[in-house]
C-alpha positions, -999 to +999 in steps of 0.1 A: +269+399+666+245+391+694+254+411+727+232+403+760+239+428+788+224+421+822+193+407+810+165+402+835+131+383+826+103+375+850+072+355+848+049+371+874+067+369+905+091+341+892+125+358+879+137+332+852+167+351+837+188+369+866+212+394+848+225+374+820+254+390+801+267+372+770+281+378+735+280+354+704+304+364+676+298+360+640+302+325+629+302+310+666+283+281+676+271+284+712+252+255+729+233+262+760+228+232+782+212+230+819+181+214+834+147+221+825+130+256+837+167+269+840+160+298+817+176+284+783+148+287+762+133+319+773+166+335+766+160+326+729+126+339+732+140+372+743+166+375+716+140+371+690+118+397+706+090+371+712+092+379+751+098+412+769+125+418+792+123+435+829+158+450+825+189+450+804+196+451+765+195+426+740+215+437+705+217+419+674+237+436+645+236+470+667+197+469+669+183+471+701+157+441+701+132+456+729+135+493+719+101+506+709+115+519+676+128+488+666+111+471+636+105+435+647+094+420+615+129+435+601+150+424+629+132+387+626+147+384+591+180+386+604+173+358+632+159+324+621+144+303+650+134+267+649+112+255+680+106+221+694+075+217+673+076+221+634+041+237+629+040+230+594+005+244+574-012+207+568-028+221+535+006+232+520+033+207+505+069+211+518+078+234+490+049+255+498+055+259+533+092+270+527+080+294+503+053+312+522+075+337+542+096+348+513+064+354+494+047+372+525+076+388+545+102+394+517+077+399+489+093+379+467+073+365+435+061+332+434+086+319+411+116+332+430+101+321+465+094+285+452+130+286+436+147+295+471+124+270+489+138+241+466+172+254+471+169+253+510+149+218+509+177+203+490+202+220+512+187+202+541+183+167+521+148+168+513+152+174+476+130+141+471+101+153+493+093+189+476+057+179+469+047+161+498+022+172+524+034+173+562+012+142+567+034+121+545+065+132+564+084+120+594+091+141+623+126+145+614+117+155+577+091+179+595+117+195+615+143+197+586+115+215+567+111+240+595+151+246+593+148+251+555+117+273+561+142+296+587+171+295+559+145+306+533+147+341+551+184+342+546+191+349+583+224+359+598+218+340+630+199+308+638+182+299+669+173+263+679+150+257+709+155+219+718+150+212+681+152+172+683+134+167+718+099+160+702+115+133+681+117+098+683+153+089+691+160+070+657+151+105+638+173+129+658+205+118+641+191+133+607+184+169+624+215+170+642+234+162+608+218+191+594+226+213+621+262+200+619+262+212+581+250+247+591+279+250+615+306+238+590+294+264+566+298+290+590+262+299+603+260+317+637+237+294+660+226+296+696+216+258+702+195+250+732+202+213+736+200+182+755+222+163+731+257+165+749+274+148+720+262+175+697+273+203+723+306+185+727+313+181+689+302+211+672+302+242+694+328+269+697+314+275+734+290+258+757+269+278+782+257+260+813+226+275+828+214+270+862+183+283+877+185+317+856+221+323+856+251+311+833+270+290+859+298+283+836+308+289+803+336+279+782+351+257+753+334+224+751+364+204+763+367+224+793+332+223+805+329+186+798+364+173+807+369+196+837+338+210+850+343+237+878+308+241+890+292+217+914+260+222+899+276+212+862+294+181+876+260+169+889+243+176+857+266+160+837+267+129+861+231+125+855+230+132+816+257+106+813 
């Protein structure tokens, strides 16, 4: 599980995370919602060791993320992360993009890495796009390549940082469908999202961030149907 205890994170004089405490159990889908700048994405970057923290602790399967002795490359094999931008290598095909990390990080043979890449691309519905270059793929397809690339490391956890926010509206559904599939298969996921329908329908719990704190957390039906926080009530009134 992912265990976050009293985490504080600042950028210069601005404190972005103000004592976050949170546990995510194996197989759970946690959606994180809130206004831009409330600390949602920063939390994901801290979980993955991409950002240092000022105080507190983050543990993934008992490994302390910010302990100097922790091998971050080993830790990141447990945690797949999908960003807002897909960042595919333009000179590699979809298949080659997905096979790259298993070859470089997991030291798999080329044959095994390509077989794994094909399996994961078929998993996300891109079995007919294996040999296409990024320039021939839509934004939604590129984001699914990014999901396949993360899955090729066979992680225990998946972090999604507003994975649909850079997509045209008509492409959002195909990426959300892939994320729903992963949830149904039991993948542990933390999803920072502006897609309230996904948060309501797929999550086990939803956390509402407000200016660096968890203002309210609970089951989706509780937060969406009976929000207790005034901040959450105002937020939902706007996004609805």
